[in-house]
C-alpha positions in Angstrom: 23.3 -13.3 60.2 24.7 -16.3 58.9 28.1 -17.4 58.4 29.5 -20.2 56.4 32.3 -22.0 54.8 32.1 -24.4 51.9 35.0 -26.5 51.2 35.6 -29.5 48.8 34.8 -29.4 45.1 34.5 -25.4 45.7 35.3 -23.2 48.2 33.3 -20.2 49.1 32.5 -18.2 52.4 29.4 -16.3 53.2 28.0 -13.7 55.6 24.7 -13.3 55.1 22.3 -10.7 56.8 18.8 -10.2 57.7 17.7 -6.8 58.4 15.0 -6.2 60.7 13.5 -3.5 59.2 12.8 -3.5 55.5 14.6 -1.0 53.1 12.3 2.1 51.2 13.0 0.5 47.9 12.1 -3.0 48.6 9.4 -2.9 45.6 11.5 -0.9 43.3 12.5 -3.6 40.7 15.1 -1.6 39.2 16.7 -1.1 42.5 20.2 -2.6 41.9 20.0 -5.7 44.4 22.6 -8.5 45.5 25.3 -8.8 47.9 29.3 -7.7 47.6 31.7 -10.2 45.9 35.0 -10.9 46.6 37.2 -13.4 44.9 40.3 -14.9 46.7 39.2 -11.4 48.7 39.3 -9.5 46.3 36.4 -6.8 46.2 35.2 -7.7 42.5 31.5 -5.6 42.4 28.8 -4.3 45.1 25.8 -5.6 44.0 26.1 -9.3 42.5 22.5 -10.3 41.7 23.0 -13.8 40.6 24.0 -15.4 44.0 20.6 -15.1 46.1 16.6 -15.6 44.3 14.3 -12.5 44.3 12.3 -13.3 46.8 15.5 -12.8 49.3 16.5 -9.5 47.6 16.2 -7.9 51.5 19.2 -10.3 51.9 22.5 -8.5 52.7 25.9 -9.9 52.6 29.1 -10.8 51.3 30.4 -13.7 49.6 33.7 -14.9 49.0 34.5 -17.5 46.2 38.8 -19.0 45.4 37.2 -20.9 42.5 35.7 -17.6 39.7 38.1 -16.3 38.0 39.7 -12.2 39.1 38.5 -10.8 35.6 34.6 -11.8 36.2 31.8 -10.4 34.5 27.9 -9.3 35.2 27.8 -12.0 31.6 29.7 -14.0 33.0 28.0 -14.5 35.9 24.8 -15.4 34.3 25.7 -18.6 32.9 28.7 -19.9 35.3 28.0 -23.5 36.9 29.5 -22.1 40.0 27.4 -19.7 40.8 23.5 -21.4 40.5 25.5 -24.0 43.0 26.5 -21.3 45.2 23.3 -19.8 45.1 21.5 -23.0 45.8 23.8 -23.2 49.4 22.8 -19.3 50.2 19.6 -20.1 49.6 19.2 -23.0 51.8 21.0 -21.5 54.3 18.6 -18.6 54.7 15.6 -20.6 54.3 16.8 -22.7 57.7 17.7 -19.9 59.5 14.1 -18.7 58.8 12.8 -21.7 59.9 14.6 -22.0 63.0 13.8 -18.6 63.9 10.2 -19.4 63.5 10.5 -22.2 65.9 12.5 -21.2 68.4 11.5 -17.3 68.4 8.0 -17.2 67.4 7.6 -13.8 68.3 10.8 -12.5 66.7 9.7 -14.2 63.7 6.2 -12.1 63.4 8.0 -9.2 63.2 10.2 -10.8 60.3 6.8 -11.8 58.3 5.6 -8.4 59.4 8.6 -6.7 57.4 9.0 -9.1 54.4 5.9 -11.9 54.2 5.1 -10.3 51.0 8.3 -10.6 49.3 8.4 -14.7 50.4 5.8 -15.4 49.1 7.2 -14.5 45.4 8.9 -17.2 46.6 7.3 -20.4 45.1 6.8 -18.8 41.4 10.2 -18.2 41.6 11.9 -21.4 43.0 10.0 -24.4 42.5 12.6 -26.5 43.5 11.9 -25.0 47.4 8.4 -24.3 47.1 7.5 -26.6 50.0 10.3 -25.1 52.3 8.9 -21.5 51.0 5.2 -22.9 52.3 6.9 -23.7 55.5 7.9 -20.4 56.2 4.4 -18.9 55.4 2.0 -16.9 58.1 -1.8 -16.4 57.9 -4.6 -15.8 59.8 -7.0 -18.2 60.4 -10.9 -19.2 61.9 -8.9 -20.9 64.3 -8.2 -17.6 66.2 -10.8 -15.1 64.6 -7.5 -12.7 65.0 -6.7 -10.3 62.2 -3.0 -11.5 62.2 -1.3 -13.6 60.7 0.1 -16.8 63.2 -1.0 -19.7 61.4 1.3 -22.3 59.7 -0.1 -24.7 56.9 2.2 -27.2 58.8 -0.1 -26.3 62.0 -3.5 -26.0 59.9 -3.0 -29.8 58.9 -2.4 -30.6 62.4 -5.9 -30.0 63.4 -7.3 -31.4 60.7 -9.3 -34.6 60.7 -7.7 -37.7 59.3 -9.9 -38.0 56.7 -9.3 -34.5 55.6 -7.4 -33.7 52.4 -8.1 -29.9 51.4 -6.6 -26.8 52.9 -9.1 -24.0 52.8 -8.8 -20.5 52.4 -11.0 -17.5 52.1 -9.7 -14.7 49.8 -10.7 -10.9 49.9 -9.9 -7.1 50.4 -10.0 -7.3 54.3 -9.5 -9.3 57.5 -13.5 -8.8 58.1 -14.9 -9.8 54.6 -12.6 -12.2 54.4 -14.0 -14.3 57.6 -17.7 -13.1 57.2 -17.4 -14.5 53.1 -21.0 -16.5 53.4 -18.2 -19.2 51.1 -17.3 -20.0 54.9 -20.3 -20.8 56.5 -21.0 -24.4 55.8 -17.4 -25.0 56.8 -17.1 -22.7 60.1 -20.8 -24.4 61.1 -18.8 -27.9 60.4 -16.2 -26.8 62.3 -13.5 -26.5 59.7 -11.0 -24.2 60.0 -10.4 -21.4 56.9 -7.2 -19.3 56.2 -7.6 -15.8 56.0 -5.9 -14.3 53.0 -6.0 -10.6 52.4 -2.5 -9.6 50.8 -3.0 -8.8 46.7 -0.8 -11.5 45.9 -2.3 -14.2 47.5 -4.6 -15.3 45.0 -1.6 -15.4 42.5 0.6 -17.2 45.0 -2.2 -20.0 46.3 -2.5 -20.9 41.9 0.9 -21.3 41.9 1.5 -23.4 44.9 -1.7 -25.2 44.4 -0.9 -28.2 47.4 0.9 -28.7 50.2 2.5 -31.7 51.9 -0.5 -33.8 49.6 -3.3 -31.6 50.6 -4.7 -29.6 47.5 -5.5 -25.6 48.4 -9.2 -25.3 48.2 -10.2 -21.7 47.3 -13.9 -21.8 49.0 -15.1 -19.2 46.4 -14.1 -21.9 43.5 -14.6 -25.2 45.6 -16.1 -28.2 43.0 -19.8 -28.4 44.5 -22.2 -31.1 44.4 -25.1 -30.6 41.6 -28.8 -30.2 42.0 -29.7 -33.7 41.5 -28.0 -34.5 44.7 -30.2 -32.8 46.9 -33.7 -33.4 47.5 -35.6 -30.7 46.0 -38.9 -29.8 45.9 -41.2 -29.1 43.1 -42.2 -25.9 43.4 -38.4 -25.1 43.8 -37.4 -26.4 40.6 -40.1 -23.8 39.3 -38.0 -21.4 41.5 -34.6 -22.0 40.2 -35.5 -22.2 36.7 -37.0 -18.8 36.3 -34.2 -17.6 38.1 -32.0 -19.3 36.0 -33.8 -18.1 32.9 -33.9 -14.3 34.1 -29.9 -14.0 35.0 -29.0 -15.9 30.8 -26.3 -15.4 30.1 -25.2 -13.5 33.3 -24.4 -17.1 35.5 -23.7 -20.5 33.9 -25.8 -22.0 35.9 -28.0 -21.9 39.4 -27.8 -24.3 42.2 -29.5 -24.9 46.1 -26.2 -24.0 48.2 -24.5 -26.7 50.3 -22.4 -24.1 52.0 -25.0 -21.4 52.7 -25.9 -21.4 56.2 -27.2 -17.5 57.2 -26.8 -16.0 53.8 -29.2 -15.6 51.0 -26.8 -16.6 47.9 -23.3 -16.2 46.8 -21.2 -17.0 43.3 -19.2 -19.4 42.7 -16.2 -19.0 39.4 -15.1 -22.0 37.7 -12.5 -23.4 39.4 -9.0 -22.2 36.8 -10.8 -18.8 36.5 -9.3 -15.9 38.4 -10.8 -14.6 41.4 -12.0 -10.4 41.8 -8.4 -10.3 43.7 -6.3 -11.6 40.7 -8.8 -9.8 37.8 -8.1 -6.6 39.7 -4.2 -6.8 39.8 -4.1 -8.5 35.6 -6.6 -5.3 34.8 -4.8 -2.6 36.6 -1.8 -3.6 34.5 -3.3 -3.5 31.4 -4.5 -7.2 30.8 -8.4 -7.8 28.8 -9.9 -10.3 30.8 -12.9 -11.9 29.5 -16.2 -11.6 31.6 -16.7 -14.7 33.7 -20.0 -16.8 33.9 -19.8 -17.7 37.4 -22.6 -20.3 39.2 -24.9 -18.8 41.3 -25.5 -20.4 44.5 -28.9 -19.7 46.4 -30.2 -20.4 49.9 -33.7 -21.7 49.7 -33.9 -22.0 53.7 -33.4 -18.2 54.0 -36.1 -16.1 53.7 -35.5 -13.6 51.2 -35.8 -16.7 49.1 -38.8 -17.9 49.9 -39.9 -14.2 49.8 -39.4 -15.5 45.7 -42.4 -17.4 46.3 -45.0 -14.6 46.3 -43.6 -12.4 43.8 -44.4 -12.7 40.0 -43.7 -11.0 36.8 -41.2 -7.7 36.4 -41.2 -7.6 40.5 -39.9 -11.5 40.6 -37.3 -10.1 38.4 -35.9 -7.0 39.9 -35.8 -9.5 43.2 -33.1 -11.8 41.8 -31.6 -8.8 40.4 -31.4 -7.7 43.9 -30.2 -10.9 45.1 -27.5 -11.5 42.2 -26.4 -7.6 42.9 -26.4 -9.2 46.8 -24.0 -12.0 46.0 -21.4 -9.7 43.8 -20.9 -7.4 46.9 -20.4 -10.6 49.2 -17.7 -11.2 46.9 -16.1 -8.5 47.2 -17.2 -6.6 43.5 -19.6 -3.9 43.0 -22.7 -4.5 41.1 -23.6 -2.8 37.9 -25.7 -0.3 38.9 -25.2 0.7 42.7 -27.9 3.2 42.7 -30.1 1.0 41.7 -29.4 -1.6 44.0 -29.7 0.9 47.0 -33.0 2.2 45.4 -34.3 -2.0 45.7 -32.6 -2.0 49.2 -34.8 0.9 50.2 -37.5 -0.6 48.8 -37.7 -3.9 50.6 -36.9 -2.6 54.1 -39.2 -0.3 53.9 
């Protein structure tokens, strides 16, 4: 709980409370929100929603102002300059209290994060002025601990970075297992670089709004900029393989390149940097938005035994195996092949 009395240009007292458990209607946007408003100790309304941002809707409390008019209405509150000033003060008070809890009582803070972390993640998009302060509160799973529990902050990630690093890498997937075993992070893990593992549905949207933190770019490993093929030494026979793969896949992909990130996997797909990933695409499609089909970049690991098999195939067999490798990459991304039955028949065939 937080008790505060402000005096000076404006006068108000506040008593705010953060509950231990989230209410059952936390995600119902039509539920009345807000805190109890008093003016000169006279009760005015039960749910004054203008005094706290929506991402702090779990906070309960009372505000008693000496400066607002007694005949105030919701419409007047919406445009009153004092309301905005009180809102900024209360928001800062809550954020500072949460930072103190995070620092002094980490185990208690983890319990708070489990209940309200998803709501806090709405903050950077709604409250740009405090976006970095809100981001300090985030907890993520990470390859540094390999534990399926959020226990790493962005500041801790930066502390563990090499001095010459300028990017915070993150992997997005539907499950922790899919994130930590993503082919996109194989190269980074082999180099000893840490990757944040994000599995909440809101995470891709969150990172798209945050973009950077304390001067470090937030880099999605599934969209990270790649080095063109000409920067790598590729034999003539391998170049012919790449050309044949690209010709067969046609409009399915924008390019086929030799991967610099794959270690154990045969192939993966990369999306253009500003295009929605599979997680955000699912959300937008569920909301009824028509999302144009993407043309990903197809990365292949020429050192992998499955790619070496391409050298022994021709004609329809070659094309069929390329389709198999493409579906392989789609599944690793968390998607589904267009024809799952065909993929399984091919898998049975190659295993046999």
